[in-house]
C-alpha positions as CSV (number, residue, x, y, z in Angstrom):
1,X,5.1,24.2,-33.8
2,X,2.8,22.7,-36.5
3,X,4.9,19.6,-36.7
4,X,4.6,19.2,-32.9
5,X,0.9,19.7,-33.0
6,X,0.5,17.0,-35.7
7,X,2.7,14.6,-33.7
8,X,0.7,15.2,-30.5
9,X,-2.6,14.7,-32.4
10,X,-1.4,11.5,-33.9
11,X,-0.2,10.1,-30.6
12,X,-3.5,11.1,-28.9
13,X,-5.6,9.6,-31.7
14,X,-3.7,6.3,-31.4
15,X,-4.3,6.1,-27.6
16,X,-7.9,7.2,-28.1
17,X,-8.3,4.1,-30.4
18,X,-6.6,1.9,-27.7
19,X,-9.1,3.0,-25.0
20,X,-12.1,2.7,-27.3
21,X,-12.8,6.4,-27.7
22,X,-12.7,6.7,-31.5
23,X,-15.7,8.5,-33.1
24,X,-17.2,9.1,-29.7
25,X,-17.9,5.4,-29.0
26,X,-16.6,5.7,-25.4
27,X,-16.1,8.7,-23.1
28,X,-14.6,8.7,-19.7
29,X,-15.7,12.0,-18.0
30,X,-17.8,10.2,-15.4
31,X,-15.1,7.6,-15.0
32,X,-12.5,10.3,-14.3
33,X,-14.8,12.2,-11.9
34,X,-15.5,9.0,-9.9
35,X,-11.8,8.0,-9.9
36,X,-10.5,11.3,-8.7
37,X,-13.1,11.4,-5.9
38,X,-12.2,7.9,-4.9
39,X,-8.5,8.8,-4.9
40,X,-9.2,11.8,-2.7
41,X,-10.9,9.6,-0.2
42,X,-8.0,7.1,-0.2
43,X,-5.5,10.0,0.3
44,X,-7.7,11.2,3.2
45,X,-7.6,7.7,4.7
46,X,-3.8,7.4,4.2
47,X,-3.0,10.8,5.8
48,X,-5.5,10.4,8.7
49,X,-4.2,6.9,9.5
50,X,-0.6,8.0,9.5
51,X,-1.3,11.2,11.4
52,X,-2.5,9.4,14.5
53,X,0.7,7.3,14.6
54,X,3.3,9.7,13.3
55,X,4.8,10.9,16.6
56,X,5.3,7.4,17.8
57,X,6.8,6.2,14.5
58,X,9.1,9.0,13.3
59,X,8.6,11.9,15.8
60,X,11.3,13.3,18.0
61,X,10.5,10.7,20.7
62,X,9.4,8.0,18.2
63,X,11.0,4.8,17.1
64,X,12.9,6.2,14.1
65,X,13.0,10.0,14.4
66,X,12.9,11.7,11.1
67,X,15.0,14.7,12.2
68,X,17.9,12.5,13.4
69,X,17.7,10.5,10.1
70,X,18.0,13.7,8.0
71,X,20.7,15.1,10.1
72,X,22.8,12.0,9.7
73,X,22.3,12.1,5.9
74,X,23.6,15.6,5.6
75,X,27.1,14.5,6.7
76,X,27.8,12.2,3.7
77,X,25.3,12.7,0.9
78,X,25.9,16.3,0.2
79,X,23.7,18.2,-2.3
80,X,22.6,14.8,-3.9
81,X,20.6,14.2,-0.7
82,X,17.7,16.3,-2.1
83,X,17.2,13.8,-5.0
84,X,18.0,10.6,-3.0
85,X,15.7,11.6,-0.2
86,X,13.1,13.9,-1.8
87,X,11.2,15.5,1.1
88,X,10.0,18.8,2.3
89,X,11.3,17.9,5.7
90,X,14.8,19.1,4.7
91,X,13.2,22.4,5.8
92,X,12.6,21.0,9.3
93,X,11.4,17.7,10.7
94,X,10.1,18.7,14.1
95,X,7.0,17.1,15.5
96,X,5.1,20.3,14.6
97,X,6.2,20.0,11.0
98,X,5.1,16.3,10.8
99,X,1.7,17.3,12.1
100,X,1.4,20.3,9.7
101,X,2.2,18.1,6.7
102,X,-0.4,15.5,7.7
103,X,-2.9,18.3,8.3
104,X,-2.3,19.9,4.8
105,X,-2.6,16.4,3.3
106,X,-6.1,16.0,4.9
107,X,-7.2,19.5,3.7
108,X,-5.9,18.8,0.1
109,X,-7.7,15.4,0.1
110,X,-10.9,17.1,1.1
111,X,-10.5,19.7,-1.7
112,X,-9.9,17.0,-4.3
113,X,-13.1,15.2,-3.0
114,X,-15.0,18.5,-3.4
115,X,-13.5,19.0,-6.9
116,X,-11.9,22.3,-5.8
117,X,-8.6,22.9,-7.6
118,X,-8.0,19.2,-8.1
119,X,-4.7,19.5,-10.1
120,X,-2.9,21.7,-7.5
121,X,-4.4,19.5,-4.7
122,X,-3.1,16.3,-6.3
123,X,0.3,17.8,-6.8
124,X,0.6,18.7,-3.2
125,X,-0.8,15.3,-2.0
126,X,1.8,13.5,-4.1
127,X,4.6,15.7,-2.9
128,X,3.7,15.4,0.8
129,X,3.1,11.7,0.7
130,X,6.4,11.3,-1.0
131,X,8.0,13.4,1.7
132,X,6.5,11.3,4.4
133,X,7.6,8.1,2.7
134,X,11.1,9.3,2.2
135,X,11.6,9.8,6.0
136,X,9.3,7.1,7.2
137,X,11.7,4.4,6.1
138,X,10.5,0.9,7.3
139,X,7.1,2.2,8.4
140,X,6.2,3.6,5.0
141,X,7.9,1.0,2.8
142,X,4.8,-1.1,1.9
143,X,3.7,-1.8,-1.7
144,X,0.4,0.2,-1.2
145,X,2.5,3.3,-0.2
146,X,4.3,3.2,-3.6
147,X,1.1,2.2,-5.4
148,X,-0.6,5.3,-3.9
149,X,2.3,7.5,-5.1
150,X,2.3,6.0,-8.6
151,X,-1.5,6.3,-8.9
152,X,-1.4,9.8,-7.5
153,X,1.3,10.9,-9.9
154,X,-0.8,9.7,-12.9
155,X,-3.9,11.3,-11.5
156,X,-2.2,14.7,-11.7
157,X,-2.2,14.4,-15.5
158,X,-5.6,12.8,-15.7
159,X,-7.2,15.8,-14.0
160,X,-7.4,19.2,-15.4
161,X,-9.1,20.9,-18.4
162,X,-10.5,19.0,-21.4
163,X,-11.7,15.5,-21.8
164,X,-9.7,12.8,-19.9
165,X,-6.4,12.1,-21.7
166,X,-6.5,8.7,-23.4
167,X,-2.7,8.5,-23.0
168,X,-2.8,8.9,-19.2
169,X,-5.9,6.7,-19.0
170,X,-4.0,4.0,-20.8
171,X,-1.1,4.4,-18.3
172,X,-3.6,3.9,-15.5
173,X,-4.8,0.7,-17.1
174,X,-1.1,-0.4,-17.6
175,X,-0.5,0.2,-13.9
176,X,-3.5,-2.0,-13.0
177,X,-2.3,-4.7,-15.4
178,X,1.2,-4.7,-13.8
179,X,-0.2,-4.7,-10.3
180,X,-2.6,-7.6,-10.8
181,X,-0.7,-9.7,-13.3
182,X,2.6,-9.6,-11.5
183,X,0.9,-10.5,-8.2
184,X,-0.4,-13.7,-9.9
185,X,2.7,-14.4,-11.9
186,X,5.2,-14.3,-9.0
187,X,3.2,-16.9,-7.2
188,X,3.6,-19.3,-10.2
189,X,7.2,-18.5,-11.0
190,X,8.8,-18.4,-7.5
191,X,9.7,-21.8,-6.1
192,X,7.0,-21.9,-3.4
193,X,5.4,-25.4,-3.2
194,X,2.2,-24.1,-1.5
195,X,1.3,-22.0,-4.5
196,X,2.1,-24.9,-6.9
197,X,0.2,-27.6,-5.1
198,X,-2.7,-25.3,-4.2
199,X,-2.3,-25.6,-0.5
200,X,-1.5,-21.9,0.1
201,X,-4.9,-21.2,1.6
202,X,-4.4,-23.9,4.2
203,X,-2.0,-21.4,5.8
204,X,-2.9,-17.9,4.5
205,X,-5.9,-17.1,6.7
206,X,-4.0,-17.4,10.0
207,X,-0.5,-16.4,8.9
208,X,-1.4,-13.2,7.2
209,X,-0.3,-10.0,9.0
210,X,-3.6,-9.0,10.6
211,X,-6.3,-11.6,10.2
212,X,-10.0,-10.8,10.9
213,X,-12.4,-13.0,12.9
214,X,-13.9,-14.1,9.6
215,X,-10.5,-15.6,8.7
216,X,-11.0,-18.0,11.6
217,X,-14.1,-19.4,9.9
218,X,-12.5,-19.4,6.5
219,X,-9.7,-21.5,7.9
220,X,-12.2,-24.2,8.8
221,X,-13.4,-24.6,5.2
222,X,-12.8,-27.9,3.5
223,X,-9.4,-28.2,1.8
224,X,-11.0,-28.9,-1.6
225,X,-13.0,-25.7,-1.4
226,X,-9.8,-23.7,-0.6
227,X,-8.0,-25.3,-3.6
228,X,-10.9,-24.3,-5.8
229,X,-10.8,-20.7,-4.4
230,X,-7.1,-20.6,-5.2
231,X,-7.8,-21.6,-8.8
232,X,-10.3,-18.8,-9.1
233,X,-7.7,-16.4,-7.6
234,X,-5.2,-17.5,-10.3
235,X,-7.8,-17.0,-13.0
236,X,-8.5,-13.4,-11.8
237,X,-4.9,-12.4,-11.1
238,X,-3.4,-13.9,-14.2
239,X,-6.3,-14.1,-16.6
240,X,-8.3,-10.9,-16.0
241,X,-5.4,-8.5,-16.6
242,X,-5.0,-9.9,-20.1
243,X,-8.6,-8.6,-20.8
244,X,-7.8,-5.0,-19.9
245,X,-6.5,-4.2,-23.4
246,X,-9.2,-6.0,-25.2
247,X,-12.8,-5.0,-26.2
248,X,-15.1,-3.0,-24.0
249,X,-16.9,-6.1,-22.8
250,X,-13.5,-7.7,-21.9
251,X,-12.6,-4.7,-19.8
252,X,-15.9,-4.9,-17.9
253,X,-15.1,-8.6,-17.1
254,X,-11.6,-7.6,-16.0
255,X,-13.1,-4.9,-13.7
256,X,-15.7,-7.3,-12.2
257,X,-13.1,-10.0,-11.5
258,X,-10.7,-7.6,-9.9
259,X,-13.3,-6.0,-7.7
260,X,-14.6,-9.4,-6.7
261,X,-11.2,-10.6,-5.6
262,X,-10.5,-7.5,-3.7
263,X,-13.8,-7.7,-1.8
264,X,-13.1,-11.3,-0.9
265,X,-9.7,-10.3,0.4
266,X,-11.2,-7.5,2.5
267,X,-13.6,-10.0,4.1
268,X,-10.9,-12.0,5.7
269,X,-7.9,-9.7,6.1
270,X,-6.9,-6.2,7.0
271,X,-5.0,-4.6,4.1
272,X,-5.8,-1.0,4.9
273,X,-6.4,1.1,1.8
274,X,-4.7,-1.3,-0.7
275,X,-8.0,-3.0,-1.7
276,X,-9.8,0.3,-2.1
277,X,-7.0,1.7,-4.3
278,X,-7.0,-1.4,-6.5
279,X,-10.8,-1.2,-6.8
280,X,-10.5,2.5,-7.8
281,X,-8.0,1.6,-10.5
282,X,-10.2,-1.2,-11.8
283,X,-13.2,1.3,-11.9
284,X,-11.4,3.2,-14.7
285,X,-12.0,0.3,-17.0
286,X,-15.7,1.2,-17.1
287,X,-16.7,4.0,-19.5
288,X,-19.4,6.5,-19.1
289,X,-21.9,4.2,-20.8
290,X,-21.3,1.5,-18.3
291,X,-21.7,3.9,-15.4
292,X,-24.9,5.2,-16.9
293,X,-26.4,1.7,-16.5
294,X,-25.6,1.4,-12.8
295,X,-25.7,4.9,-11.4
296,X,-28.9,7.0,-10.8
297,X,-30.1,8.7,-13.9
298,X,-30.3,12.1,-12.2
299,X,-26.5,11.9,-11.7
300,X,-25.5,10.7,-15.2
301,X,-28.0,12.8,-17.1
302,X,-27.0,15.9,-15.3
303,X,-23.3,15.3,-15.6
304,X,-21.5,18.0,-17.5
305,X,-19.0,16.7,-20.0
306,X,-15.6,18.2,-20.2
307,X,-15.2,21.1,-22.5
308,X,-12.2,22.8,-24.0
309,X,-8.8,21.3,-24.7
310,X,-5.6,20.7,-22.7
311,X,-3.6,22.7,-25.2
312,X,-0.6,21.8,-27.3
313,X,1.9,22.4,-24.4
314,X,0.1,20.1,-22.1
315,X,-0.3,17.6,-24.9
316,X,3.4,17.7,-25.5
317,X,4.1,17.2,-21.7
318,X,1.8,14.2,-21.7
319,X,3.5,12.8,-24.7
320,X,6.9,13.0,-23.1
321,X,5.4,11.7,-19.8
322,X,3.9,8.6,-21.4
323,X,7.2,7.8,-23.2
324,X,9.3,8.1,-20.0
325,X,6.8,6.3,-17.7
326,X,6.2,3.5,-20.2
327,X,10.0,2.9,-20.5
328,X,10.5,2.9,-16.8
329,X,7.5,0.7,-16.0
330,X,8.6,-1.8,-18.7
331,X,12.0,-1.9,-17.0
332,X,10.4,-2.6,-13.6
333,X,8.1,-5.2,-15.2
334,X,11.0,-7.0,-16.9
335,X,13.0,-7.0,-13.7
336,X,10.2,-8.7,-11.9
337,X,9.7,-11.3,-14.7
338,X,13.4,-12.0,-15.3
339,X,15.4,-10.8,-12.3
340,X,18.6,-12.6,-13.5
341,X,18.8,-10.5,-16.6
342,X,19.8,-6.9,-16.9
343,X,18.6,-4.0,-19.0
344,X,21.0,-1.7,-21.0
345,X,23.1,0.6,-19.0
346,X,21.5,3.9,-20.0
347,X,18.0,2.5,-19.2
348,X,19.2,1.1,-15.9
349,X,20.8,4.5,-15.0
350,X,17.5,6.2,-15.8
351,X,15.6,3.8,-13.6
352,X,18.0,4.2,-10.7
353,X,17.9,8.0,-11.0
354,X,14.1,8.1,-10.7
355,X,13.8,5.4,-8.1
356,X,13.8,7.7,-5.1
357,X,10.6,9.3,-6.3
358,X,8.7,6.0,-5.9
359,X,6.4,6.8,-8.8
360,X,7.2,3.8,-11.1
361,X,7.4,0.6,-9.2
362,X,7.4,-3.2,-9.4
363,X,4.7,-5.2,-7.7
364,X,3.9,-8.8,-6.6
365,X,2.3,-9.6,-3.3
366,X,2.7,-12.9,-1.3
367,X,5.2,-14.4,-3.7
368,X,6.2,-16.8,-0.9
369,X,3.5,-18.1,1.5
370,X,4.3,-18.1,5.2
371,X,3.4,-21.6,6.5
372,X,3.8,-20.8,10.2
373,X,2.9,-17.7,12.3
374,X,5.5,-16.4,14.7
375,X,4.6,-13.6,17.1
376,X,6.8,-11.5,19.2
377,X,5.5,-10.8,22.7
378,X,7.3,-7.8,24.4
379,X,7.4,-8.0,28.2
380,X,8.7,-5.6,30.9
381,X,9.7,-6.1,34.5
382,X,10.7,-4.0,37.5
383,X,12.7,-6.8,39.3
384,X,13.7,-9.2,36.5
385,X,11.4,-11.9,37.8
386,X,7.8,-10.8,37.3
387,X,7.1,-9.9,33.7
388,X,4.1,-8.1,32.2
389,X,3.3,-8.1,28.5
390,X,2.7,-5.0,26.3
391,X,-0.5,-5.7,24.4
392,X,-0.7,-4.4,20.8
393,X,-3.9,-2.8,19.6
394,X,-4.5,-5.1,16.6
395,X,-2.0,-7.8,16.1
396,X,-2.5,-11.2,17.8
397,X,-1.4,-11.3,21.5
398,X,-3.8,-12.5,24.1
399,X,-5.1,-15.9,22.6
400,X,-8.6,-15.1,23.9
401,X,-8.9,-11.8,22.1
402,X,-11.0,-12.0,18.9
403,X,-9.3,-10.8,15.7
404,X,-10.9,-7.6,14.5
405,X,-11.5,-5.4,11.5
406,X,-9.3,-2.4,11.3
407,X,-9.2,-1.5,7.6
408,X,-8.8,1.0,6.0
409,X,-6.6,2.1,8.9
410,X,-3.1,0.7,8.9
411,X,-1.4,0.2,12.3
412,X,2.1,0.4,11.0
413,X,4.0,-0.9,14.0
414,X,1.6,-3.9,14.3
415,X,2.4,-4.7,10.6
416,X,6.1,-4.4,11.1
417,X,6.0,-6.7,14.1
418,X,4.8,-9.4,11.7
419,X,7.8,-8.9,9.5
420,X,10.1,-8.7,12.5
421,X,8.9,-12.1,13.7
422,X,10.1,-13.6,10.3
423,X,13.6,-12.4,10.9
424,X,16.2,-12.1,13.6
425,X,16.5,-9.1,15.9
426,X,19.8,-8.2,14.3
427,X,18.2,-7.7,10.9
428,X,15.4,-5.5,12.3
429,X,17.0,-2.1,12.7
430,X,14.0,-0.5,14.4
431,X,13.5,-3.1,17.2
432,X,16.2,-1.9,19.6
433,X,15.0,1.8,19.3
434,X,11.5,0.5,20.1
435,X,12.8,-1.2,23.2
436,X,14.7,1.9,24.2
437,X,11.6,4.0,23.9
438,X,9.6,1.6,26.0
439,X,12.3,1.6,28.7
440,X,12.2,5.4,28.6
441,X,8.5,5.4,28.8
442,X,8.0,7.5,25.7
443,X,4.3,8.6,25.6
444,X,4.3,8.8,21.8
445,X,5.4,5.2,21.4
446,X,3.2,3.9,24.2
447,X,0.2,5.4,22.3
448,X,0.9,2.8,19.6
449,X,0.0,0.0,22.1
450,X,-3.4,-1.0,23.5
451,X,-2.2,-0.9,27.1
452,X,0.7,0.4,29.2
453,X,1.4,-2.3,31.8
454,X,3.6,0.2,33.7
455,X,1.5,3.4,34.1
456,X,3.4,4.7,37.1
457,X,7.0,4.5,35.7
458,X,8.7,2.6,32.9
459,X,10.1,-0.8,33.6
460,X,13.8,-1.4,34.4
461,X,14.0,-4.4,32.2
462,X,12.6,-5.5,28.8
463,X,12.7,-8.7,26.9
464,X,10.9,-10.3,23.9
465,X,9.7,-13.9,23.5
466,X,8.9,-15.6,20.3
467,X,5.7,-17.8,20.0
468,X,4.2,-20.0,17.4
469,X,0.5,-19.0,16.8
470,X,-2.2,-20.9,15.0
471,X,-6.0,-20.6,14.9
472,X,-7.7,-22.9,17.3
473,X,-9.8,-25.8,16.0
474,X,-13.6,-25.6,16.6
475,X,-13.2,-28.2,19.4
476,X,-10.4,-26.2,21.1
477,X,-12.4,-23.0,20.8
478,X,-15.5,-24.6,22.3
479,X,-13.4,-25.8,25.2
480,X,-11.4,-22.7,26.0
481,X,-13.1,-19.8,24.2
482,X,-9.7,-18.9,22.6
483,X,-9.3,-17.8,19.0
484,X,-5.6,-18.6,19.1
485,X,-3.4,-21.5,20.3
486,X,0.2,-20.6,21.0
487,X,3.5,-22.4,21.8
488,X,6.6,-20.8,23.2
489,X,9.5,-21.1,20.8
490,X,12.1,-19.2,22.8
491,X,13.7,-15.8,23.2
492,X,13.5,-13.2,20.4
493,X,15.5,-10.5,22.3
494,X,17.6,-10.9,25.4
495,X,16.8,-9.0,28.6
496,X,17.6,-5.3,28.0
497,X,17.9,-2.2,30.2
498,X,19.0,1.3,29.9
499,X,22.6,2.2,30.8
500,X,23.0,3.9,34.2
């Protein structure tokens, strides 16, 4: 036991030196308090946003019913299904169960925000969001979903008794480094000419999944200014992460740069809670002394510093945790940097075994810039001649409708429609079920749309057309009032109807 205690003390002291906490030079009690409250808010947003859509997405009358999915898995996965698809919904995936899980998630998020039993609350939040992600399939397969799970898992070990663990704090910084650095690096290393010749922003503002009305104005900026903005983005995404493991002042610069970039992204695009989560991670780079300079004195002076210790057992758990997570995250990091190479078999097996828990991940957003915007317009008809469109709540449809701000809410069907337009219907497994639900008149799915063009009874026929969309020019907008100009490309899906 004494040997274990000495080993834990040595590892802790080393990481304390890494985060600048030697001899009391830096403490992170206020940092942890703010980070956990922010994470509670983000969890609250995530659960509430999903709750209002969940019946239409994965409910019994939804697009990809969770209960049917789990029932199908039972037939061929056997006992291994509990690891491959880790979810509490093995106990039952009824509509009521989906609502209960979302409700518990909201309650636990509020408890974490109120600093009531934060460790149990964070454990439940992680487990429930993992459960939803496991059965949500395409609709919960975004990078911010796995980022929330990885952040939430680390937060469990950052909370609790005693001062913030320097080991876990360092892992949070390592996560932020991988997220930001990889996002910049993939743009440089993938063979996309728009990132290389600095023309990506000529397309980004109108081709991103859910633009805002401010993106229309950003699109009109001079090309030279957009190139300069791209250079600044590279400096922040590739350069700022390298400062994370430097001196205290370097970390503050990295924090400021990361926050600035995320705020700029929020001003012209709807990326739900992703920007807020990245900002929360960046905020952990600021120690208590830094917060004391920007927060009200009555808060920082009255803040009670952590007392006690986490104990040898928890220290040992954290030591094992950091070793495993560091190995797994390095594997993910290497795979992203050098996808054509392979890691040793034992390490690859460990990574594959833990992958279903979505708590150590690879990142890298927008590695390929989309240079044209295709939109799917779904239409219904009673007679096969007169067609009426289904208008979505947030994605572009009617050219005259102004793009809006929807963050931090994520309309998951609207987002997936953007991806579907980049592919063929045959490679979009949820599109035919969506069409079937519309032909059935499923109220849960219709709630995901802005309007129901067939309020009396569902249509007999359904089809989908593919359009090319672009922002109008200032002259076009003055003449027509439209925010979008669109050109018909052709059919995305043929005429469909339910069998009689």
